[in-house]
N, C-alpha and C positions, 0 to 999 in steps of 0.2 A: 545458323540460331539454335541452342541446346534447348533439350526439353524441357528444363526448368522454366527458362524464358517463354518459351513459347505457353505452359502451361499456364504461368503468372499472368503475360500480358491477355491471354484471353477471356481466363480467370475476372480478372478486373475489367472487362469491357459488359461478360454476365451481367456482375455484382452493381456496376455502375448504377444502371438503372432501375435498379429490382429492393437495394437496401438503402434506409435512411444512413445518409451522407455522417453522421458521427457515432458511425459503430463501426468495429473493426472490424474488415474485411481480412481473414484470412485466407491467404491465396493458397490452392489445391496444388499438389504437382507429385509425380511418379520419384524422386529422388527421396534419397536420406538426407530427411532435415536435422540429423544428429550432427550431421559436418558441417555444419554453417558454423561460422564464428560470427561475431558483431560486426566486423569489416567483408565479409563477406558480398563480392560484387552482385550475386543474387538477391542482395536486399533491395537493391533502386529499381529492381522491376514489381516491388511489391509496394500495392496502393497504401499513403502512410493516412492516419487517422489523428488528427489534434488534438488533444487534451489539457485540460488545465489541472497542476499542482498546487494544493491551496497549504499555507501551512496550518500545522493542526494544532487548537488553541484549548479543546475541552476541556484540557485541565493542565493550569499553568506548575510549568517543569520547577524542580528545586537545586536550580543552580542558578546565582546572582551574575554571574558571569556571561553563561550563554543565555541568559532571557535579555541581558543588553546586548548582547550579538545578533541578539533573532528579535528586536524591538519591533524594527518598523519594515520586516520580510514581507513582500510582494506575493501574488500567485505568479506560478513558472507558466509557461506554454509547453509542451513537451509534443512530443512526435510517437506515434503507436505503427507497429508493421507486424504485420502475421502471418505464418506461413503453415501449412498442415500437409501429411500424408497420409498413407492410412493407418499409421500406429502413433507417431507422435506431431505434436507441434509446437512451433515455434515464434516467440514475441522478442524483435526488437523497439527496446522504450529510449530514445533520444531526447537528451534533456539539459538545461543550457547550463553550466558554471565553471566560474571565473577562474576558480583556482584549483589544480590539480593534489589533493589530500590525502595522503595515505599511510593510513594505523600502523606504528611503530610497536611494536611488542615489548620495548624497553620504556615508554613513555604510558604514564597513565592519563594525562595531559591533552596527546595527541589524536585525532579523533578521524577516522579514515571517510570518505566520501563511499554511498554505497546504493542500493535500491533493494526491493522486493517486491514481487507479485503473489498478489492471492486473489484465490477460487473458495466458493462458496462451496462444499460438498453438497447439499440442498439449492437447486434454485428452478423446483419445479412450480413455487407459483414467487414472483415478482416482488410482490407486496411484504412477503415474507425473507427478503434477504437479510445474511448477515448483518451485523453494526459495521462497520470500515476499521479498519484499524488491529480488530483481535478477533473477529467470530462475536459471538453472543451462545448464550446461553440455551444448548437446543437447536441452534446453527452454527455449528464448526465450519474453520475455515483451514484451508490448508498454505501455507505460506511459505515462499521459495526467496530466501536473503543471499543477497552477496555485495561483499566489501574490497574495499581495495585497499591490500594487505602488505606491509613486509613479510619476510617470512619470521614465521614464529615456531619459536622453539621449544618445541613440546614431542609426548613421545609417541604421537603419530597411535595411540593403541598398542604398540609396544611392549609397554612397561620401561623405555628406558628413558631414567628421566634426568640423566648426567647432562646431557648435555641443555638443560633449561637456562642453564649456565646464559649472561648475554655476554655477548662480545664485550663489552665495557670490562667485566671483571676480567680477563685476559689480558698477558703480558701482549703486547702492539709490537714487541719486534721478534724475528726470526722463525723456527719452523714450530714454533709454539701455535702463534696463531695460524699458519698456512693448515695444519692438521684439524684444527679445530673447522675453519670455516671448512674444509673438506666433509667434516662428520655431518656436520649444519646440514648439508646440502642434502646429505641421504637423507637425514630425516625429519627437517624444517615442512611444515603447512606452509605452502607460497599460493593458497589459495584458497580464500576462505566462502563456502557456500557450506548451507544450510538450510534444512528443510524444517519446517513447526508443523504440530494442529493446534490448533485453536479454540477455545468456545469463550471465550472473555476473557477479559481483562485480567492477569496474573495467571492463567492458566495455560500459557503458549511453553505444549511442550516441543523437543527436537525427539524427530524420526531416526532412531540411531540406527533401527533395526536393520535398514538398508534397503526396507521395502520400499523407499518412494525414491524410484529412479530418476532423477534432474539432474541436468548439467547446464553449467552459469557463466557468464564472463564479462567484464569488462574492457573498452578501449576507451581511451583519452585523444583528443584531439579539437585543435579550434576550438579552445575554451567551452567545451560540451563532451558529457559521456555518452557515450552508448554503452545500454548493456542488453544481453540475449540469458531467455530462460530459454531449454525446451525440457519438454516434460511427454510422458505418454499422454492418450487422448482417455484410453482408459487405466485402472489400478485399483488396488486397494480400496483407497479411500477415494476417485473421483471416476466420475463419467460424464466425459466433454462431448457431446455433440448436439449437431444443428446449430444453437445458439446459446450461448452463456454466459454468464458474467465475471471478469476482470478486474481488480483495482492496483493500483499503482503504489510504490512509497520512492521518496529518496531522501537520500541523507547527504547534507553539506559539511564536510568535516573542518573547514576553517572556521564554519558559526558554532560551533560545538556542538553539532546535532550528533544527536544520537536518543535510540528506544525512543519513547514517546514526543521526542521531539524532531520534528521531520515534515516534509511536505507530501499531503497523499491527495491522491485522486479518487474522486466518485465509484460506483458500481459504473463498469461502460460495458457494452455488450459487445460481445465478438458473435459474427456469424462468417459460419463452417461454409465456404462458398460451395456449392455443387451438392449440399444435405438440405434435406429436409427437417425443417420443424426450426421457432428458437424465433419467430415472427411474431409472436405477442409478447417476450421478452424484449426483443427489441423494440418494439412500440409504448411500451413501458418504461423502459427507461428512457428515449428519447423525446418522447412525447413534451411540449411545450406547459409549462406549469399555469394551470389555468386559476385568476381569484384577480381579487381588489386587492392592492398590495398597501393602499392607504388605510383603506378598514381593517385590513390584515394589522397594521401597526397599533389601530387604536384600540383592537382588541385585545393583542399580546400586551398593552398597558391595564388594557379594562380588568383582565384576566389575573393579574398579579405575575407575570412572566419574570419581571424585572428587578422583584424584591427578593428574589433570589440567581435568579440566570445574569449572567453580565451580558452584555447586549450594547455595544458602542451607539455612543449617541442617546441611551437613555440611563441606564446604569453602571455603576463601579464592578471591577471585579472584586469577587469574593470567592469563600471554601463553601459555600453553599449549596451549590449547587453546576451543572456541567457547564462551562463559557460558550457562548451559541454565537461567537465572534466571526468564523468561518463556516456553521453548520452549515448551512447555503451552497458553500463548494463540495463538501463532499459528503454529505447525505441526501439520501433518494426522498421526494415526495412522499413517498408511501411511508417511510421510516419516520418521517418529522408528522405525517398526519398517525402513526401508532402510537408513539411517542405523548402525545395528545389524549388520545383517551387513552390509552394503556400504558403508563408510566414506567409501571414496571415488566411490560414486556421484555425487553433492554433496559439494563442498571451498566451504568457507568461507577465503579467501585469508586472512586473519587480520591479526597485527601485521608490521609492518615487518621483513624476516630479518636485515637488517641490523645492527638495533635489538635483537633479538631471538635472537640464533647458534645459544643454545646450548637454546632451545623452539622451533626450527620445528613446527608441527604439519601441513607438507606438506611433500613434496618435489614435486621437475618431473622428469620420466620421459618421453624425445620429448615433451616439449611440455606432457605433459598433468599437471594436477596430482592427487599420488597422496597418499592421507593416509597420516601417520606414525601413525593410530587402527589397530589391527588386525581384523579382521573378526571379530565373534563369533558363528558359527555356532549358537546355542541352541535348546533345542526348541520348541515353539510356543508351550504353556504359559509360559514361563518369558518369551519374547518380551513376550507379551499382560501380562503380571504388570509387568514394566519398562517398556512401553508406557502403561502405563494410571497407574503413577507416575509418569512424566514429564509426560503431560498434566494433574498435579496443579501442576506448576511454574508460576505464573502470578499478578500480580499482584492483589489484593484490587480488585474493579469498584467507582465512588465519583465 
């Protein structure tokens, strides 16, 4: 048995009785994890953690056809594995997808499958984690994105724009097309992977200076994708040690998903097996929610939440506030509690304010977004009950 297999098996035995079952246990190895691929056999020796990916429904997407294609989305069950050594950590996300969709550079209406891994820059206080999806003001996240694409004809930073013409504009006979294909093979981008840093909606900025060293890959088979991300434990953006949160997103190209129309997990705790620390974080993110759900539902109605927010069965979709249809799937209990008592702590920008001038859900004061929702300084029991109810708002897993 190889050293990698032995190390992973030993780590699994040690961790199985030490950590919560719904935390991702990153197995330790002395091998170079940057050599792993999504189909490497070493992954079969790593412990899998089941997570759920929920339809992101905070803001209604501005595409009628795409909305119709995603009208009845259920949540998806996915599996995550992690392996680390002294320098890097690797994540493997496996999720179901009945169709393999590849983005084509010459079509503006064809979208590729893809996935992303999100990590918070600061996770010291589990009650102050960034908003899922884009981070939040003062709470930045690093996002690694990978898409399934055909070769993209672009200069690759070399200034050669001559090959940006696609194959449909070329003579399909003779040596001309052969010469074109040969040149494209040299210049085309065949792997779409990007890193971003973000502190809220519309702040997402691609890291282009080479300071973020990571690799990503995807492999399709048996009606499912395997997506892998490998990145340093420590760099100029992140310092991952002991235990830390991670979130995942996937896009289904066949359903025209892109940007904010996707599947999204909540923050999931990762424990680096063999390292100290992170227990408080794991406990916070895996603890069962306490509270009276039925009373929480009544309080949501009594406090007027349904007047602005869309809550299935209680109110109609609107542009007056973020939709809460799946908020219980991808928001932590701490985030929901904070949103009630301090709505301006995290403000989702929302719809075009010029398009909906009568229903702005925030104002800009001294350059900062201030929520139009007033704070609700409720007693602890009422807050617990409301949060318990809000955590039930999520699509069925199928």
